[in-house]
matplotlib code that plots the C-alpha trace (Angstrom):
import matplotlib.pyplot as plt

x = [0.0, 1.3, 2.0, -0.1, -3.0, -2.8, -2.5, -5.5, -7.6, -6.7, -7.6, -10.9, -11.9, -10.9, -12.8, -16.0, -17.6, -16.6, -18.1, -21.4, -21.7, -20.9, -23.8, -26.3, -24.3, -22.4, -23.6, -21.7, -23.8, -23.5, -23.1, -20.1, -18.4, -19.3, -18.0, -14.6, -12.9, -9.8, -11.7, -11.2, -13.9, -13.9, -15.7, -16.0, -17.8, -19.6, -20.2, -23.0, -24.1, -27.8, -30.1, -31.6, -35.2, -34.6, -35.1, -34.6, -31.3, -29.9, -31.3, -28.6, -26.1, -28.0, -28.6, -24.8, -24.2, -27.1, -26.2, -22.5, -23.4, -25.9, -23.6, -20.6, -22.6, -21.8, -18.1, -17.8, -20.0, -20.4, -22.2, -23.7, -23.8, -26.0, -24.5, -23.0, -22.6, -19.0, -18.3, -20.5, -22.4, -20.1, -16.9, -17.4, -14.7, -12.1, -12.8, -12.5, -9.4, -7.7, -8.7, -10.8, -13.5, -13.2, -16.0, -18.7, -21.9, -22.1, -22.4, -19.3, -20.3, -20.1, -16.4, -16.0, -13.9, -11.2, -11.5, -14.3, -14.3, -16.0, -19.2, -19.3, -19.5, -22.9, -24.5, -23.7, -26.3, -28.2, -26.3, -27.4, -30.6, -30.2, -30.4, -27.8, -25.6, -25.6, -24.7, -21.8, -20.4, -20.9, -20.4, -19.1, -15.8, -17.1, -16.3, -12.7, -12.3, -13.6, -11.4, -8.3, -9.7, -10.6, -7.2, -5.5, -7.6, -6.6, -10.2, -12.1, -15.8, -18.7, -22.2, -24.6, -27.8, -29.5, -32.6, -33.7, -34.4, -34.9, -37.3, -36.1, -36.5, -38.6, -38.9, -40.6, -41.6, -42.2, -39.3, -40.3, -37.3, -33.5, -33.6, -35.7, -32.8, -30.6, -29.6, -31.6, -30.1, -30.4, -29.1, -27.7, -24.4, -22.2, -21.8, -25.5, -24.6, -21.8, -24.3, -26.8, -24.0, -23.4, -27.1, -26.7, -27.8, -26.1, -25.3, -25.0, -24.2, -25.9, -26.5, -30.0, -30.7, -30.1, -32.2, -35.6, -34.6, -32.5, -35.5, -38.1, -36.1, -35.2, -31.5, -32.1, -34.8, -34.8, -33.5, -33.3, -33.0, -34.3, -37.9, -41.4, -40.9, -37.8, -38.8, -42.0, -40.2, -37.9, -41.1, -39.8, -43.4, -44.0, -41.1, -41.9, -45.0, -43.6, -42.2, -40.3, -39.4, -37.4, -34.1, -32.0, -28.8, -29.5, -31.1, -29.9, -27.5, -25.4, -24.6, -21.4, -20.0, -16.3, -13.7, -10.3, -7.8, -5.6, -8.7, -9.9, -6.5, -6.5, -9.8, -9.8, -10.7, -14.0, -15.0, -14.3, -16.5, -19.3, -18.9, -19.2, -22.2, -23.8, -23.2, -24.6, -27.8, -28.1, -27.8, -30.6, -32.8, -32.7, -33.9, -36.8, -37.8, -37.9, -39.8, -42.3, -42.8, -42.5, -45.7, -48.0, -45.9, -46.3, -50.1, -50.1, -48.0, -50.3, -53.4, -51.8, -51.4, -48.0, -48.0, -46.2, -44.3, -42.2, -38.9, -39.6, -38.0, -35.9, -34.5, -33.8, -32.1, -30.1, -29.0, -28.0, -25.8, -24.2, -23.6, -21.9, -19.7, -18.7, -17.8, -15.9, -13.9, -13.0, -11.9, -9.6, -8.1, -7.7, -6.2, -7.7, -11.1, -10.8, -10.0, -13.1, -15.3, -14.4, -15.0, -18.3, -19.5, -18.9, -20.9, -23.7, -23.9, -24.1, -26.7, -28.8, -29.0, -30.2, -32.7, -34.0, -35.0, -36.5, -37.1, -38.2, -40.6, -42.3, -42.4, -43.8, -46.7, -47.4, -46.9, -48.9, -51.9]
y = [0.0, 3.4, 5.7, 8.5, 6.2, 4.9, 8.5, 9.5, 6.6, 7.2, 10.8, 10.0, 7.4, 9.8, 12.7, 10.9, 11.1, 14.7, 15.5, 13.9, 15.8, 19.0, 18.4, 19.3, 21.9, 24.0, 23.4, 24.9, 27.3, 27.8, 31.5, 31.2, 28.9, 30.9, 34.1, 32.6, 33.3, 31.3, 28.1, 26.4, 25.5, 21.7, 19.6, 15.8, 12.9, 10.2, 6.8, 4.6, 1.0, 2.0, 2.9, 6.3, 4.8, 3.6, 7.0, 5.8, 3.9, 6.2, 9.0, 8.3, 9.4, 12.5, 13.4, 13.5, 15.6, 18.0, 18.6, 19.2, 21.8, 23.5, 23.6, 25.0, 27.5, 25.5, 25.8, 22.1, 20.2, 16.5, 15.1, 11.6, 9.0, 5.9, 2.4, 2.0, 5.6, 5.8, 2.2, -0.9, -1.0, -3.6, -1.9, 1.4, 0.5, -0.2, 3.2, 5.0, 3.1, 3.9, 7.6, 7.2, 9.0, 10.8, 9.0, 6.4, 5.2, 1.4, -1.5, -2.9, -6.5, -6.4, -6.6, -9.6, -11.3, -8.7, -8.9, -10.9, -8.4, -5.9, -7.7, -6.2, -2.7, -3.7, -6.7, -10.2, -13.0, -13.0, -9.9, -6.4, -4.4, -0.9, 0.6, -1.8, -1.4, 2.4, 1.9, -0.3, 2.0, 5.3, 4.4, 0.8, 1.1, -0.3, 2.6, 2.9, -0.9, -0.7, 2.3, 0.1, -2.2, 0.6, 2.3, -0.9, -0.1, 3.6, 4.6, 6.0, 5.2, 6.6, 5.2, 6.9, 4.9, 1.9, 0.0, -1.6, -5.2, -6.5, -9.0, -12.6, -12.5, -13.5, -17.2, -18.9, -21.8, -22.4, -23.2, -25.2, -27.2, -26.8, -29.5, -27.4, -25.0, -27.5, -26.4, -23.2, -20.4, -17.2, -13.7, -12.9, -11.1, -10.9, -13.6, -14.2, -15.6, -17.7, -19.2, -19.9, -21.6, -23.9, -24.8, -25.9, -22.7, -21.7, -18.1, -15.2, -11.6, -9.1, -5.3, -4.1, -3.1, -6.6, -8.6, -8.4, -9.7, -12.5, -13.6, -13.2, -15.0, -17.9, -17.3, -17.3, -19.0, -16.5, -13.0, -10.8, -7.0, -4.8, -4.6, -3.9, -0.3, -0.9, -4.4, -3.1, -0.4, -3.1, -5.1, -8.2, -9.1, -9.6, -12.1, -14.4, -15.0, -16.0, -13.3, -14.6, -13.0, -12.1, -11.3, -13.0, -12.1, -8.3, -7.3, -3.7, -3.2, -0.1, 1.6, 3.6, 6.5, 5.6, 8.3, 8.1, 8.8, 11.0, 13.2, 13.1, 14.3, 17.1, 18.6, 21.5, 20.2, 22.1, 20.3, 17.0, 17.8, 18.9, 15.7, 13.5, 15.5, 15.0, 11.3, 11.0, 12.8, 10.4, 7.5, 8.6, 9.9, 6.7, 4.5, 6.9, 6.8, 3.0, 2.7, 5.3, 3.7, -0.1, -0.8, 0.7, -0.9, -4.3, -3.9, -3.0, -6.1, -8.5, -6.9, -7.5, -11.3, -11.5, -14.5, -13.8, -16.7, -17.0, -19.0, -22.2, -22.8, -25.6, -23.2, -20.5, -22.9, -24.5, -21.1, -19.7, -22.7, -22.4, -18.7, -19.3, -22.0, -19.7, -16.8, -19.0, -20.6, -17.3, -16.1, -19.1, -18.6, -14.8, -12.7, -9.5, -11.0, -12.5, -9.1, -7.4, -10.4, -10.8, -7.2, -7.2, -10.5, -9.1, -6.0, -8.1, -10.2, -7.0, -5.2, -8.4, -8.7, -5.1, -5.2, -8.5, -6.7, -3.5, -3.7, -7.4, -7.3, -4.1, -5.2, -8.7, -7.1, -4.1, -5.6, -8.7, -7.0]
z = [0.0, -0.9, 2.1, 0.8, 0.3, 3.8, 5.1, 3.0, 4.2, 7.8, 7.6, 5.9, 8.6, 11.5, 10.0, 9.2, 12.7, 13.1, 9.7, 10.5, 13.7, 11.8, 9.5, 12.1, 14.2, 11.7, 8.2, 5.3, 3.3, -0.5, 0.0, 2.3, -0.1, -3.2, -1.5, -1.1, -4.4, -3.3, -3.6, -7.0, -9.5, -9.8, -12.4, -11.8, -13.5, -11.7, -13.3, -11.8, -11.8, -12.5, -15.3, -15.1, -15.1, -11.5, -9.9, -6.4, -6.7, -9.5, -7.3, -4.7, -7.2, -8.2, -4.6, -4.0, -7.1, -6.5, -2.9, -3.6, -6.1, -3.9, -0.9, -2.9, -5.0, -8.1, -7.5, -7.2, -9.6, -10.4, -13.5, -13.0, -15.8, -16.1, -16.4, -19.8, -20.6, -19.6, -18.3, -17.9, -14.6, -13.0, -13.8, -11.9, -9.3, -12.0, -13.6, -10.3, -9.3, -12.6, -12.6, -15.8, -13.7, -10.3, -8.6, -8.9, -7.3, -7.0, -4.7, -3.0, -3.3, -7.1, -6.6, -4.1, -6.9, -6.2, -2.4, -0.7, 2.2, -0.1, 0.8, 4.2, 2.6, 1.1, 2.7, 4.0, 4.2, 7.5, 8.4, 9.4, 8.7, 7.3, 10.8, 12.1, 9.0, 9.6, 13.3, 12.4, 9.6, 11.4, 15.1, 15.2, 13.4, 10.1, 7.9, 9.2, 8.7, 5.1, 4.2, 4.8, 2.1, -0.3, 0.0, -1.5, -4.7, -4.7, -3.6, -0.7, -0.3, 1.7, 2.3, -0.2, -0.1, 1.4, 0.0, 3.3, 3.5, 0.0, -1.5, -2.2, -6.0, -9.0, -9.9, -13.0, -10.8, -7.1, -4.8, -1.8, -0.7, -0.9, -3.5, -5.8, -6.1, -7.8, -11.3, -11.1, -13.1, -11.0, -11.1, -7.6, -6.7, -3.7, -1.0, -1.4, -4.8, -3.3, -0.8, -3.6, -5.5, -2.6, -2.6, -6.3, -8.1, -11.3, -10.4, -12.8, -12.1, -14.3, -14.1, -13.5, -17.1, -18.4, -15.9, -17.5, -21.0, -19.5, -17.3, -20.0, -22.7, -20.3, -20.1, -16.3, -14.2, -11.4, -10.5, -7.5, -7.7, -4.9, -4.0, -5.3, -6.5, -8.6, -9.7, -11.0, -13.0, -14.5, -15.4, -13.6, -12.8, -16.5, -16.8, -13.7, -11.6, -8.2, -5.8, -2.9, 0.4, 2.5, 0.7, 3.4, 1.7, 1.8, 5.1, 4.7, 1.8, 1.6, -1.7, -1.8, -3.6, -4.5, -5.0, -6.6, -3.9, -6.0, -6.9, -3.3, -1.9, -4.4, -3.0, -0.6, 2.9, 2.9, -0.4, 1.2, 4.1, 1.9, -0.2, 2.9, 4.0, 0.7, 0.7, 4.3, 3.1, 0.1, 2.5, 4.6, 1.8, -0.3, 2.5, 3.3, -0.4, -0.6, 2.7, 1.4, -2.0, -1.7, 0.1, -2.6, -5.3, -3.7, -3.6, -7.3, -8.1, -6.2, -7.7, -11.1, -10.5, -8.8, -6.4, -3.2, -1.6, 1.5, 1.5, 3.4, 6.9, 5.3, 2.7, 5.2, 7.7, 4.9, 3.5, 6.9, 7.6, 4.2, 4.7, 8.1, 6.6, 3.8, 6.1, 8.5, 5.6, 4.1, 7.5, 7.8, 4.4, 4.3, 7.2, 5.9, 5.6, 9.0, 10.7, 9.3, 9.8, 13.4, 14.1, 12.2, 13.9, 17.3, 16.5, 15.0, 18.2, 20.4, 18.2, 17.7, 21.5, 21.9, 19.0, 20.2, 23.3, 21.9, 18.1, 17.8, 20.8, 19.5, 15.8, 16.7, 18.5, 16.4, 13.0, 13.9, 15.2]

ax = plt.figure().add_subplot(projection="3d")
ax.plot(x, y, z, "-o")
ax.set_aspect("equal")
plt.show()
């Protein structure tokens, strides 16, 4: 690791908590920045992994760009691009790492082939909900731990979106037992895909814009994306009738804005703080949008003929054991993975215990009545 990269990552991690506190106590106004003629005009481009038609997930990228421009009086502007406009949706990290673009909005777990620990930056099967994920990243040492991984790829990254607990995917036929998964061709990324592979699924990783045609034409038998609002926009209900839940592999997946470290280190400090503030806002806003929109979308889907199904206890139990086995094996094989896994696992145990006391007891009564 280059020394300047390590220093940059350390500074980012150390500053993140202070920056979040500053968001509420001493906000930077566009007028104060615009009045400072010593600040440079900066123009960046942002590649994304999303089609523009998905206004919620692509909206995470536009929120960052819009808020940076607003808080700097347009002295620092970022132009977002949909998947495929600059680079394919699954190559955003590569483009940011190489400096082809300054930043990108994507999901870390698309890049587990480069380092399996990237999964923790997005979601791990039977892991953390959105609320728990934010607690780990912002207050549990998670973001600092992830910055160490990012710096090896000449990037820094900041949470800039969360979908909340996702649905379990669209299937052309019913899946009742673990045996029913054997030989099934399914689009599913990250460690969730690795777990499905262990259950006999033929896993494929496709960007969002390619899922519908692959499912409709039979190139795949099943696919997961996000949830009712986005899935309806992609028309996945027209390609498969059975809609399963829950998405046990993505209880609270974080989306990140990745930044080339050389570009990051070249920014004035005030622009860095504004950028982190914008990312934080995008992270909160995306989750709020999904929670506000998914309920009505699910009603529309069911009214249109979609058949809701829950994963059977057998599939859930088998998948959880396969996920645990995978994580433990990776921790044995890879010291870097083990370091972040053990820290993450200890946090999960602690917050599960707390939420079992307060969140679960309330939800079980209130939602069940």
